[in-house]
C-alpha positions in Angstrom: 0.0 0.0 0.0 1.3 3.5 -0.8 0.3 6.9 0.5 -2.5 7.4 -2.2 -4.0 4.0 -1.3 -3.8 4.8 2.4 -5.5 8.2 1.8 -8.4 6.5 0.0 -8.8 4.0 2.8 -8.7 6.7 5.5 -11.3 8.6 3.4 -13.6 5.6 3.3 -13.2 4.9 7.1 -13.8 8.5 8.1 -16.5 9.3 5.5 -14.5 12.4 4.4 -13.1 13.5 1.1 -9.8 12.3 -0.1 -8.4 15.9 0.2 -9.4 15.9 3.9 -7.9 12.4 4.4 -4.7 13.5 2.7 -4.5 16.4 5.1 -5.0 14.0 8.0 -2.3 11.6 6.7 0.2 14.5 6.2 -0.6 15.9 9.7 0.0 12.4 11.2 3.4 12.1 9.4 4.5 15.6 10.6 3.3 14.9 14.1 5.1 11.6 14.2 8.4 13.1 13.0 8.1 16.0 15.5 7.3 13.6 18.4 10.4 11.5 17.5 12.6 14.5 17.3 11.3 16.0 20.5 10.8 13.0 22.7 12.6 10.2 20.8 9.6 7.9 21.3 5.9 7.8 20.3 3.8 5.2 22.0 0.3 4.5 20.7 -1.2 2.3 23.4 -2.0 -1.2 22.0 -0.9 -0.3 18.5 2.8 0.0 19.0 5.8 2.2 19.7 7.9 4.3 17.3 11.4 5.1 18.5 14.7 6.7 17.4 17.9 4.8 17.2 21.3 6.0 16.1 23.1 4.0 13.3 26.8 4.0 13.9 29.4 5.1 11.3 30.6 2.2 9.2 32.3 1.3 6.0 30.0 0.7 3.0 30.7 -0.6 -0.4 29.7 0.7 -3.8 27.9 -2.2 -5.5 29.0 -1.2 -9.0 32.7 -0.6 -8.4 33.3 -2.5 -5.1 35.0 0.6 -3.8 34.6 1.2 0.0 33.2 4.4 1.2 32.4 5.7 4.7 28.8 5.9 5.8 28.2 8.6 8.3 26.3 8.0 11.6 22.6 9.0 11.3 19.3 8.8 13.2 16.7 6.3 12.0 13.3 5.1 13.3 12.1 1.7 14.4 8.6 0.4 15.2 7.7 -2.2 17.8 4.1 -3.5 17.4 1.8 -3.5 20.4 -0.2 -6.5 21.7 -3.5 -5.5 20.1 -1.9 -5.0 16.7 -0.2 -8.3 16.9 -3.4 -10.0 18.1 -5.3 -8.5 15.1 -2.5 -9.5 12.6 -2.6 -13.1 13.9 -6.4 -13.7 14.0 -7.5 -16.9 12.5 -10.3 -16.8 9.9 
C-alpha cells in the first residue's frame, strides 16, 4: 500500500473527502516526526511504539565498483508492534 491508497482507505473509514484524508495523513506524518525529534519515542497504546535509534558510522561498499566508502552516523526510526496490533494480525479466519 502506498500513500495514495492509504489516503483512499482513510477517506472511506472516516467518511470524508480524499483531500481531507490526505491532510490527516500528512498531519500524522508531521506529528510523528516531531514527536520522535522532541521525545525520541511515540507510543500508541496497544498499536505500537515508534522510537529513534542511532546508526553508527561504518564502511560501505559501492555495489557497482566494489570501492569502499564511509557511511556517516545517522538517526533512524524503528517500530515495535503492540499486543492489540499483533493479536489482530494473527487472528485466524
